[in-house]
C-alpha positions as CSV (number, residue, x, y, z in Angstrom):
1,X,85.8,35.4,43.1
2,X,88.2,37.5,40.7
3,X,87.9,37.3,37.0
4,X,91.3,36.0,36.7
5,X,90.6,32.9,38.8
6,X,87.3,32.4,37.0
7,X,89.2,32.1,33.7
8,X,92.1,30.2,34.9
9,X,90.1,27.3,36.4
10,X,86.8,27.0,34.5
11,X,84.5,24.1,34.7
12,X,83.6,22.0,31.6
13,X,81.0,19.9,30.9
14,X,81.8,16.2,30.2
15,X,79.7,14.7,27.3
16,X,76.9,12.5,28.2
17,X,77.7,9.5,26.0
18,X,74.6,7.5,27.2
19,X,71.5,9.1,25.7
20,X,69.6,8.1,28.5
21,X,71.7,10.0,31.1
22,X,71.0,13.3,32.7
23,X,73.0,15.3,35.2
24,X,71.8,15.9,38.8
25,X,73.1,18.8,40.7
26,X,74.2,18.2,44.6
27,X,73.9,21.4,46.4
28,X,76.4,21.8,49.5
29,X,74.8,22.8,52.7
30,X,75.9,26.0,54.6
31,X,75.3,27.2,58.0
32,X,75.9,30.9,57.0
33,X,74.2,32.5,54.3
34,X,77.1,34.3,53.0
35,X,79.0,31.1,52.6
36,X,80.1,30.4,48.9
37,X,77.8,28.3,46.8
38,X,79.3,24.6,46.0
39,X,77.6,22.1,43.8
40,X,78.6,19.0,42.3
41,X,77.2,17.6,39.0
42,X,76.8,13.9,38.8
43,X,75.5,11.5,36.2
44,X,72.3,9.4,36.7
45,X,70.5,7.0,34.3
46,X,66.7,8.4,33.9
47,X,65.6,4.9,33.2
48,X,67.0,3.2,36.3
49,X,64.8,2.1,39.2
50,X,67.7,3.1,41.5
51,X,67.3,6.7,40.3
52,X,68.0,8.9,43.3
53,X,65.0,11.2,44.8
54,X,65.6,14.5,43.4
55,X,63.6,17.7,43.0
56,X,63.3,19.5,39.7
57,X,63.2,23.2,39.8
58,X,60.7,25.4,37.4
59,X,61.6,29.0,37.4
60,X,62.4,31.9,35.0
61,X,65.9,32.1,33.7
62,X,65.8,36.0,33.5
63,X,68.6,37.9,31.5
64,X,71.2,35.7,30.2
65,X,74.1,37.4,32.1
66,X,76.5,34.7,33.5
67,X,78.3,37.0,35.7
68,X,78.0,35.0,39.0
69,X,80.8,32.6,40.1
70,X,80.1,29.4,42.0
71,X,82.3,26.2,42.6
72,X,81.2,23.2,40.5
73,X,83.1,20.0,40.8
74,X,85.9,22.0,42.4
75,X,86.2,24.5,39.6
76,X,84.5,27.6,38.7
77,X,81.1,27.9,37.0
78,X,79.6,31.2,35.8
79,X,75.8,31.2,36.3
80,X,73.0,33.8,36.1
81,X,71.9,36.0,38.9
82,X,68.6,34.4,38.9
83,X,70.2,30.9,39.2
84,X,72.3,32.0,42.0
85,X,69.2,33.3,44.1
86,X,67.6,29.9,43.4
87,X,70.6,28.1,44.9
88,X,71.0,30.5,47.9
89,X,67.2,30.1,48.7
90,X,67.2,26.2,48.3
91,X,70.4,25.5,50.1
92,X,70.0,23.9,53.5
93,X,72.0,24.3,56.6
94,X,72.8,20.6,57.2
95,X,72.0,18.2,54.5
96,X,72.9,18.2,51.1
97,X,69.9,18.8,48.4
98,X,69.8,16.9,45.0
99,X,68.2,19.1,42.3
100,X,67.6,19.3,38.4
101,X,67.9,22.8,37.2
102,X,68.0,22.8,33.3
103,X,70.5,25.7,33.0
104,X,73.1,24.0,35.1
105,X,72.4,20.1,34.3
106,X,72.2,20.7,30.6
107,X,75.2,21.9,28.6
108,X,73.6,25.0,27.0
109,X,76.4,25.2,24.6
110,X,76.1,21.9,23.1
111,X,73.1,22.0,20.6
112,X,73.1,18.0,20.3
113,X,72.9,17.7,24.0
114,X,70.1,20.2,24.4
115,X,68.2,18.6,21.8
116,X,68.5,15.3,23.4
117,X,67.7,16.6,26.9
118,X,64.8,18.5,25.9
119,X,63.1,15.4,24.3
120,X,63.5,13.8,27.8
121,X,62.1,16.7,29.7
122,X,58.7,14.9,30.1
123,X,60.4,12.0,31.9
124,X,62.7,14.1,33.9
125,X,59.6,16.0,35.5
126,X,57.6,13.3,35.9
127,X,60.3,11.3,37.7
128,X,61.2,14.2,40.1
129,X,60.0,13.4,43.7
130,X,59.0,17.0,43.8
131,X,58.7,20.0,41.2
132,X,59.6,23.3,42.8
133,X,58.1,26.3,41.2
134,X,60.5,29.2,42.3
135,X,58.9,32.5,42.1
136,X,61.2,35.6,42.9
137,X,58.1,37.4,45.0
138,X,58.6,38.5,48.8
139,X,56.2,40.4,50.9
140,X,55.0,40.2,54.6
141,X,51.7,38.6,53.8
142,X,52.8,35.7,51.6
143,X,52.5,33.3,54.4
144,X,48.9,34.2,55.4
145,X,47.9,34.3,51.6
146,X,49.0,30.9,51.1
147,X,47.2,29.8,54.3
148,X,44.1,31.5,52.9
149,X,44.3,29.6,49.4
150,X,44.8,26.2,51.3
151,X,41.9,26.9,53.4
152,X,39.9,27.5,50.4
153,X,41.0,24.3,48.9
154,X,40.6,22.2,51.9
155,X,37.0,23.6,52.2
156,X,36.4,22.8,48.5
157,X,37.7,19.2,49.1
158,X,35.4,18.8,51.7
159,X,32.3,19.6,50.0
160,X,30.7,16.2,49.1
161,X,34.1,14.7,48.9
162,X,35.2,17.2,46.2
163,X,32.4,15.6,43.6
164,X,31.1,18.1,41.2
165,X,27.5,19.0,41.9
166,X,25.4,19.6,39.1
167,X,21.6,20.4,40.5
168,X,21.0,24.1,40.5
169,X,19.7,24.2,44.2
170,X,22.7,22.4,45.2
171,X,24.9,24.7,43.0
172,X,23.3,27.9,44.8
173,X,23.6,26.4,48.4
174,X,27.4,25.7,47.5
175,X,27.8,29.3,46.5
176,X,26.2,30.4,49.6
177,X,28.2,28.5,51.8
178,X,31.4,29.1,49.8
179,X,30.7,32.9,50.4
180,X,29.7,32.4,54.2
181,X,32.4,29.9,55.3
182,X,35.3,31.1,53.1
183,X,35.1,34.6,51.9
184,X,33.0,36.0,55.1
185,X,35.3,34.1,57.4
186,X,38.3,35.8,55.8
187,X,36.8,39.3,56.0
188,X,38.0,41.5,53.3
189,X,40.4,38.8,52.3
190,X,40.2,39.8,48.7
191,X,41.3,43.3,49.5
192,X,43.9,42.4,52.0
193,X,45.6,39.9,49.5
194,X,44.9,41.4,46.2
195,X,48.4,43.3,46.1
196,X,50.4,40.0,47.0
197,X,47.9,38.1,44.7
198,X,48.9,40.5,41.7
199,X,52.6,40.2,42.7
200,X,52.5,36.3,42.6
201,X,50.1,35.7,39.6
202,X,51.7,38.4,37.5
203,X,55.2,36.8,38.0
204,X,56.8,36.1,34.6
205,X,56.6,32.4,35.5
206,X,53.2,32.2,34.4
207,X,54.0,33.8,31.0
208,X,56.8,31.3,30.1
209,X,56.6,28.6,27.6
210,X,58.8,26.2,29.4
211,X,57.1,26.5,32.8
212,X,53.8,25.6,31.2
213,X,55.3,22.1,30.2
214,X,57.1,21.7,33.5
215,X,54.4,22.1,35.8
216,X,52.0,20.4,33.4
217,X,53.9,17.0,33.1
218,X,54.4,16.5,36.9
219,X,51.9,15.2,39.1
220,X,50.0,18.0,41.1
221,X,50.5,16.5,44.4
222,X,54.4,16.6,44.0
223,X,54.4,20.3,42.9
224,X,54.9,23.1,45.2
225,X,55.2,26.8,44.6
226,X,58.1,28.6,46.6
227,X,57.9,32.4,47.5
228,X,59.8,33.9,50.1
229,X,60.7,30.7,51.9
230,X,57.0,29.9,52.1
231,X,55.7,27.0,50.2
232,X,52.0,26.0,48.8
233,X,51.0,22.8,47.2
234,X,50.0,23.4,43.6
235,X,47.1,21.2,44.2
236,X,45.9,23.6,46.6
237,X,46.1,26.2,44.1
238,X,44.3,23.8,41.5
239,X,41.4,23.4,43.9
240,X,41.2,26.7,45.2
241,X,40.9,27.9,41.5
242,X,38.6,25.3,40.5
243,X,36.2,26.3,43.5
244,X,35.2,22.9,44.8
245,X,35.8,20.0,42.4
246,X,39.2,18.3,41.6
247,X,40.3,19.1,38.2
248,X,42.0,15.6,37.8
249,X,40.7,13.9,34.7
250,X,38.4,16.8,33.5
251,X,39.6,16.2,29.8
252,X,42.1,13.6,29.8
253,X,44.7,13.9,32.5
254,X,45.9,15.8,35.4
255,X,48.4,17.5,33.0
256,X,45.8,19.4,31.2
257,X,44.4,20.6,34.5
258,X,47.5,22.2,35.3
259,X,47.6,23.9,31.9
260,X,44.2,25.3,32.6
261,X,45.1,26.7,36.0
262,X,48.6,28.0,34.9
263,X,46.6,30.1,32.2
264,X,43.8,30.9,34.5
265,X,46.0,32.5,37.0
266,X,47.1,35.0,34.3
267,X,43.7,36.3,34.3
268,X,42.6,36.0,37.8
269,X,44.4,39.2,39.3
270,X,42.9,41.3,36.5
271,X,39.5,41.0,38.1
272,X,37.9,44.1,39.4
273,X,37.3,43.9,43.1
274,X,33.6,45.1,42.8
275,X,33.0,42.0,40.6
276,X,34.7,39.3,42.5
277,X,31.5,37.6,43.5
278,X,30.0,37.5,40.1
279,X,33.3,36.3,38.8
280,X,33.4,33.4,41.1
281,X,29.8,32.4,40.1
282,X,31.1,32.4,36.6
283,X,34.2,30.6,37.2
284,X,32.6,27.7,39.1
285,X,29.8,27.0,36.8
286,X,29.2,29.4,33.9
287,X,26.0,31.0,33.2
288,X,24.8,28.0,31.5
289,X,25.5,25.3,34.0
290,X,26.5,23.1,31.3
291,X,29.6,21.1,31.5
292,X,30.8,23.2,34.4
293,X,33.9,20.7,34.8
294,X,35.3,22.4,31.8
295,X,35.0,26.0,32.9
296,X,38.7,26.2,34.1
297,X,39.9,25.0,30.7
298,X,37.4,27.5,29.1
299,X,39.2,30.1,31.2
300,X,42.6,29.1,29.4
301,X,41.2,30.7,26.2
302,X,38.9,33.4,27.0
303,X,38.6,36.5,28.8
304,X,36.0,36.0,31.5
305,X,33.9,38.9,30.1
306,X,32.9,36.8,26.9
307,X,33.7,33.2,28.2
308,X,30.3,32.4,29.3
309,X,28.8,33.1,25.9
310,X,30.6,29.8,24.5
311,X,28.8,26.2,24.5
312,X,31.5,24.5,26.6
313,X,30.5,21.1,25.1
314,X,32.4,22.3,21.8
315,X,35.7,22.0,23.9
316,X,35.6,18.5,24.5
317,X,36.3,17.2,21.0
318,X,38.6,19.9,20.0
319,X,40.8,20.4,22.9
320,X,43.2,17.9,22.2
321,X,43.6,19.1,18.6
322,X,47.6,19.6,18.3
323,X,46.9,22.9,16.7
324,X,45.0,24.2,19.7
325,X,47.7,22.8,22.1
326,X,50.5,24.7,20.3
327,X,48.4,28.0,20.2
328,X,48.7,27.9,23.9
329,X,52.3,29.0,23.6
330,X,51.5,31.9,21.3
331,X,51.3,34.6,23.8
332,X,54.0,33.2,26.0
333,X,57.7,34.0,26.2
334,X,60.9,32.1,25.4
335,X,64.5,33.5,24.6
336,X,64.7,31.0,21.6
337,X,61.8,31.2,19.4
338,X,62.4,27.3,18.5
339,X,61.2,26.8,22.0
340,X,57.5,27.8,21.0
341,X,57.5,24.2,19.6
342,X,60.3,22.3,21.6
343,X,58.8,23.9,24.8
344,X,55.6,21.9,24.7
345,X,56.9,19.0,22.9
346,X,56.8,16.7,26.1
347,X,53.1,17.8,26.3
348,X,52.3,16.6,23.1
349,X,54.1,13.4,23.4
350,X,51.9,12.9,26.6
351,X,49.0,13.4,24.5
352,X,50.2,10.6,22.1
353,X,51.3,13.1,19.3
354,X,54.1,11.9,17.3
355,X,56.0,15.4,16.7
356,X,59.5,15.7,15.2
357,X,62.1,15.6,17.9
358,X,63.6,18.8,19.1
359,X,66.8,19.4,17.1
360,X,68.3,22.9,17.8
361,X,70.8,22.5,15.0
362,X,67.9,23.1,12.4
363,X,67.1,26.7,11.2
364,X,63.9,28.3,12.6
365,X,62.0,28.2,9.5
366,X,62.7,24.5,9.1
367,X,61.6,23.8,12.7
368,X,58.2,25.8,12.1
369,X,57.7,24.0,8.7
370,X,58.1,20.6,10.2
371,X,55.8,21.4,13.0
372,X,53.2,22.7,10.7
373,X,53.5,19.5,8.6
374,X,53.4,17.2,11.8
375,X,50.3,19.0,12.8
376,X,48.5,18.5,9.4
377,X,49.4,14.8,9.4
378,X,48.2,14.2,13.1
379,X,45.1,16.2,12.9
380,X,44.2,15.0,9.5
381,X,42.9,18.3,8.5
382,X,44.0,21.9,7.5
383,X,42.6,23.7,10.6
384,X,46.0,25.1,10.7
385,X,45.3,27.6,8.3
386,X,42.9,29.3,10.7
387,X,45.9,30.3,13.0
388,X,48.2,31.6,10.4
389,X,47.0,35.0,9.9
390,X,49.1,37.6,11.7
391,X,50.4,41.0,10.9
392,X,53.8,40.5,12.3
393,X,54.5,37.2,10.5
394,X,57.7,36.4,8.8
395,X,57.2,36.8,5.0
396,X,60.0,34.2,4.4
397,X,57.7,31.5,5.8
398,X,55.3,29.5,3.5
399,X,52.0,31.2,3.8
400,X,50.5,28.1,5.3
401,X,52.9,27.9,8.1
402,X,52.0,29.8,11.5
403,X,54.6,32.2,12.7
404,X,54.6,31.0,16.3
405,X,57.0,33.7,17.4
406,X,53.8,36.2,17.0
407,X,50.9,36.2,19.2
408,X,47.4,35.4,17.8
409,X,47.3,38.8,16.0
410,X,44.2,38.9,14.1
411,X,43.5,35.2,13.9
412,X,40.0,33.9,13.7
413,X,38.1,34.1,17.0
414,X,37.6,30.6,18.8
415,X,33.9,30.7,17.7
416,X,35.5,30.2,14.2
417,X,37.7,27.4,15.5
418,X,35.1,25.5,17.5
419,X,31.8,25.9,15.4
420,X,32.8,25.3,11.8
421,X,30.0,25.6,9.3
422,X,31.0,23.3,6.6
423,X,31.9,19.5,7.1
424,X,31.6,17.8,4.1
425,X,35.6,18.0,3.4
426,X,36.6,16.4,6.8
427,X,36.7,12.8,5.7
428,X,38.3,13.5,2.1
429,X,41.5,14.9,3.4
430,X,44.7,14.4,1.5
431,X,47.9,16.4,1.0
432,X,51.6,16.4,0.4
433,X,54.4,18.6,1.1
434,X,57.2,19.2,-1.3
435,X,61.0,20.1,-0.8
436,X,60.2,23.4,-2.2
437,X,58.0,24.0,0.9
438,X,54.8,23.9,-1.2
439,X,51.6,22.6,0.4
440,X,49.8,20.3,-2.3
441,X,46.3,19.8,-1.7
442,X,42.8,19.4,-3.6
443,X,39.8,21.6,-3.9
444,X,38.2,24.0,-6.0
445,X,38.1,27.8,-6.9
446,X,34.5,29.1,-6.7
447,X,34.6,32.7,-6.8
448,X,36.6,36.1,-6.5
449,X,36.5,38.9,-4.1
450,X,35.0,41.8,-5.9
451,X,34.8,44.7,-3.2
452,X,36.0,45.0,0.3
453,X,34.8,47.5,2.8
454,X,36.9,49.1,5.6
455,X,38.1,46.8,8.3
456,X,37.2,46.9,11.9
457,X,40.0,48.9,13.1
458,X,40.4,52.5,14.3
459,X,43.4,54.9,15.0
460,X,45.0,54.4,18.5
461,X,43.5,57.5,20.3
462,X,40.3,57.2,22.3
463,X,37.2,58.4,20.6
464,X,35.7,61.7,22.3
465,X,33.7,60.7,25.2
466,X,29.8,61.0,24.6
467,X,27.2,62.2,26.7
468,X,24.1,62.1,24.7
469,X,21.1,60.3,26.4
470,X,20.0,58.5,23.3
471,X,22.4,55.6,22.8
472,X,21.8,55.3,19.0
473,X,22.3,59.0,18.1
474,X,25.5,58.8,20.1
475,X,26.7,55.8,18.3
476,X,25.6,57.1,14.9
477,X,27.5,60.4,15.3
478,X,30.6,59.7,17.3
479,X,31.3,55.9,17.3
480,X,33.7,54.7,14.5
481,X,32.3,51.1,15.0
482,X,28.9,51.9,14.0
483,X,29.8,54.0,11.0
484,X,32.0,51.1,9.7
485,X,29.2,48.8,10.2
486,X,26.9,50.9,8.5
487,X,29.3,50.9,5.7
488,X,29.3,47.1,5.7
489,X,25.6,47.2,5.4
490,X,25.6,49.6,2.4
491,X,28.0,47.2,0.5
492,X,25.5,44.3,1.1
493,X,22.6,46.4,-0.2
494,X,24.5,46.9,-3.4
495,X,23.6,43.2,-4.1
496,X,20.0,43.1,-5.6
497,X,19.8,39.5,-5.2
498,X,21.4,36.7,-3.2
499,X,22.5,33.3,-4.6
500,X,20.7,31.2,-2.0
501,X,17.4,33.0,-2.7
502,X,17.4,34.7,0.6
503,X,17.3,38.5,1.0
504,X,20.3,40.5,1.3
505,X,19.4,41.9,4.6
506,X,19.2,38.2,6.2
507,X,22.4,37.2,4.7
508,X,23.9,40.1,6.0
509,X,22.4,39.7,9.6
510,X,24.0,36.1,9.4
511,X,27.3,37.4,8.2
512,X,27.5,39.6,11.2
513,X,26.2,37.4,13.8
514,X,27.8,34.2,12.3
515,X,27.8,31.6,15.1
516,X,27.1,34.0,18.0
517,X,24.5,31.9,20.0
518,X,21.1,33.5,20.0
519,X,20.6,32.4,23.9
520,X,23.4,34.6,24.9
521,X,21.7,37.6,23.1
522,X,19.2,39.8,25.1
523,X,15.7,39.4,23.5
524,X,15.2,41.9,20.8
525,X,18.6,43.5,20.9
526,X,20.1,42.4,17.7
527,X,16.6,43.2,16.0
528,X,16.9,46.7,17.4
529,X,20.4,47.0,16.3
530,X,19.9,45.8,12.9
531,X,16.9,48.2,12.3
532,X,19.1,51.1,13.3
533,X,21.9,50.2,11.2
534,X,19.5,49.9,8.1
535,X,17.7,53.0,8.7
536,X,20.8,55.2,9.1
537,X,22.5,53.6,6.2
538,X,19.6,54.5,4.0
539,X,20.3,58.1,5.0
540,X,24.0,58.0,4.1
541,X,25.3,58.5,0.7
542,X,28.3,56.0,-0.3
543,X,28.4,57.1,-4.0
544,X,31.8,59.0,-3.3
545,X,34.9,57.4,-4.7
546,X,35.9,54.9,-2.0
547,X,39.3,55.3,-0.8
548,X,42.1,52.8,-1.6
549,X,43.3,50.7,1.1
550,X,47.0,49.5,1.3
551,X,46.7,46.2,3.2
552,X,50.6,45.9,3.2
553,X,50.7,49.5,5.0
554,X,47.9,48.7,7.2
555,X,49.4,45.5,8.5
556,X,52.7,47.3,9.3
557,X,50.5,50.0,11.1
558,X,48.8,47.3,13.0
559,X,52.2,45.4,13.9
560,X,53.8,48.4,15.3
561,X,50.9,50.0,17.3
562,X,49.6,52.6,14.9
563,X,46.4,50.9,14.7
564,X,44.5,48.9,17.1
565,X,41.7,46.2,17.0
566,X,38.5,47.9,18.1
567,X,38.1,45.7,20.9
568,X,41.4,47.0,22.7
569,X,40.3,50.7,22.6
570,X,38.9,52.6,25.6
571,X,35.0,52.2,25.8
572,X,33.3,55.2,25.0
573,X,30.6,56.5,27.9
574,X,27.7,55.2,25.5
575,X,27.2,52.7,28.1
576,X,25.5,55.3,30.0
577,X,22.7,55.6,27.1
578,X,19.4,53.9,27.5
579,X,19.4,50.7,25.4
580,X,22.3,48.9,27.0
581,X,21.3,45.6,25.5
582,X,21.5,46.7,21.9
583,X,25.0,48.2,22.8
584,X,26.2,44.9,24.4
585,X,25.2,43.1,21.2
586,X,27.2,45.7,19.2
587,X,30.1,45.1,21.6
588,X,29.7,41.4,20.9
589,X,29.9,42.0,17.2
590,X,33.0,43.8,17.0
591,X,34.9,41.8,19.7
592,X,34.0,38.9,17.3
593,X,34.9,40.7,14.0
594,X,37.7,43.1,15.3
595,X,40.4,43.2,12.6
596,X,38.1,41.6,10.0
597,X,37.0,43.1,6.6
598,X,33.6,42.6,5.0
599,X,33.7,41.8,1.2
600,X,31.2,40.8,-1.5
601,X,32.2,38.5,-4.5
602,X,31.7,38.5,-8.2
603,X,29.1,35.9,-7.9
604,X,27.1,38.0,-5.5
605,X,28.1,36.3,-2.1
606,X,29.1,38.3,1.0
607,X,31.5,37.5,4.0
608,X,34.0,38.5,6.3
609,X,37.8,37.7,6.5
610,X,41.1,39.1,7.9
611,X,41.9,42.5,6.8
612,X,44.6,41.6,4.4
613,X,42.3,40.3,1.9
614,X,42.1,42.4,-1.4
615,X,39.9,42.5,-4.6
616,X,40.5,39.8,-6.9
617,X,41.5,37.4,-4.4
618,X,40.4,33.7,-4.8
619,X,37.8,32.1,-2.8
620,X,38.3,28.4,-2.6
621,X,37.2,25.4,-0.9
622,X,39.8,22.9,0.2
623,X,39.6,19.3,1.1
624,X,40.3,19.1,4.8
625,X,39.3,22.6,5.6
626,X,35.8,23.3,7.0
627,X,35.7,27.0,5.8
628,X,36.1,28.8,2.6
629,X,39.6,30.3,2.3
630,X,41.0,33.3,0.5
631,X,44.0,32.5,-1.7
632,X,46.1,35.1,-3.8
633,X,47.6,34.0,-7.0
634,X,51.4,33.7,-7.3
635,X,52.5,32.5,-10.6
636,X,51.1,28.8,-10.9
637,X,50.5,28.5,-7.3
638,X,48.6,30.5,-4.7
639,X,49.8,32.3,-1.3
640,X,47.4,31.6,1.6
641,X,45.6,34.7,2.8
642,X,43.0,33.9,5.1
643,X,40.0,31.6,6.4
644,X,36.6,33.3,5.4
645,X,33.1,33.2,6.4
646,X,31.1,33.2,3.3
647,X,27.3,33.3,3.8
648,X,25.7,30.5,1.9
649,X,28.8,29.4,-0.1
650,X,29.7,26.2,1.6
651,X,26.2,25.0,2.0
652,X,25.4,25.6,-1.7
653,X,28.4,23.8,-2.9
654,X,28.3,20.0,-3.6
655,X,31.8,18.2,-3.6
656,X,32.5,15.9,-6.5
657,X,31.9,12.3,-5.9
658,X,35.4,11.3,-6.6
659,X,38.3,13.2,-4.9
660,X,40.5,13.1,-7.9
661,X,37.7,15.3,-9.6
662,X,38.7,18.2,-7.6
663,X,41.5,20.6,-8.8
664,X,45.1,20.4,-7.4
665,X,45.7,23.4,-5.6
666,X,49.4,24.4,-4.6
667,X,50.1,26.6,-1.8
668,X,53.6,28.3,-1.5
């Protein structure tokens, strides 16, 4: 179709005056694949029992190039190439097909309509007869790979009716059966199917915000994935990934199970083939065999290399925390940054959360401020502060509001999120937010930062490979991780006494280990590591002038890749050294503390916090926040800097009997 004709006879959307109305797309059949696409957009009342049976499509928009022309209601409508491919792929030869596709059924140029329709998205997907996950993936092995996944799912369903088994003997027998009857019967299946699995599960669909909500809100039995004209039930994917038990009702509903599997598959294809069997065991039951039903949810948040080190029982009471649900979107993609909030609005409403309705006419900062305020009100605490820190956050946002456009950055680890050490403030929370975007709460400033050591960051290049036989000699000579931690220890030893009465070395060990659970540390590995740090630190001289650290420049360097967290660098070959358990402990330490900075305070405490802290920053306890926070004076108010771990401070502080006896603290 020529451009002149496209301009001369354009399709125009008719306003939906009834707020309960949606548009459905009727796709005309065609016997020839080359036949022009013809659709008709019709209105339908979403709340009527006579709502026609339709299929909702979950897909990735792709580049917003509206350079393909189709016939819509006998006029010309410009659509994107990806949308054209979907319509061609779903078009039948004889029968019409009734679909809901957001880019066509919503007038994207009308922000009021977009806002209303987005707030109905949960109902749209729940009301659909089927939800079609459209992946633009093709290959000769898709059909056999889908059959393979379905076989795994059916076998898992047949094992004791899908009931989760908990006895160790039964677990081991199940693993043997699974390996014998599934993996062995599909000889070398993981080798044969790994390329197509990578192609499918690395699809952008798994990385988008909107697709997370779309598949999560639908019933799994009504969801199918389509690749190259081949279909597989989403339920089969869930069952195959769960490894033998249904995910329905694992936490609250099937919806959250879909979230778990959605995120899980982003990790699945990164497994090393040589460790498939080990990873299967971890996926199914975890190393502790406790709360095995939560392992898929666990995999939503953690790399499998460290997943088993978490006590899964901590998840149950925290997962429905609104702040954690929103943070599922932090690393997912969308064209409009407002959709980091609006894209999960339906999920939150399904969980009973009263978040402000989507409104695309609002400025981005207003959307984020409202979301942060809603989270604080719903959760009844200030846990949101733990997810604020990010080197790329916009400085125009209030310091207490997360910039959801950025990833986690250097935010506290999930150990911080799941196991807070200080709980006295939890039931005393109260706050208000002014029109000037100021968070007003109560608390008390207890201390100030005196000195800061170097953060656990290194330059982006890989360290020189090490071949020394002695692990500790190798680390001490060449590993910057070890040298920085030596410096941390030296700073701690400048404190002659500790306020709690304990030794400074014990305080340092607690600060480094924090809440890394002892049952996951090989016996004696931590003691050997601390002994070595203490011995080498005693041989080093730290009396030379300490270099000044420009945290603003450091944040800029990190944001643009000139600095990297230690955990992202290539691992040196010290793995080949003798004491692997102690080295593994060190890896656990810096994985937990990467991007953080050791500090001492004027009152003689020690702790760690994000690298953006500076000397003279205030350390405060806030009502509604379980951990100490670092604040920076800004006139009569403060800017929030970071949540901190300060060894012994929270435990030794006694809150006033009356809330009103605390200080009013304003955070801008």
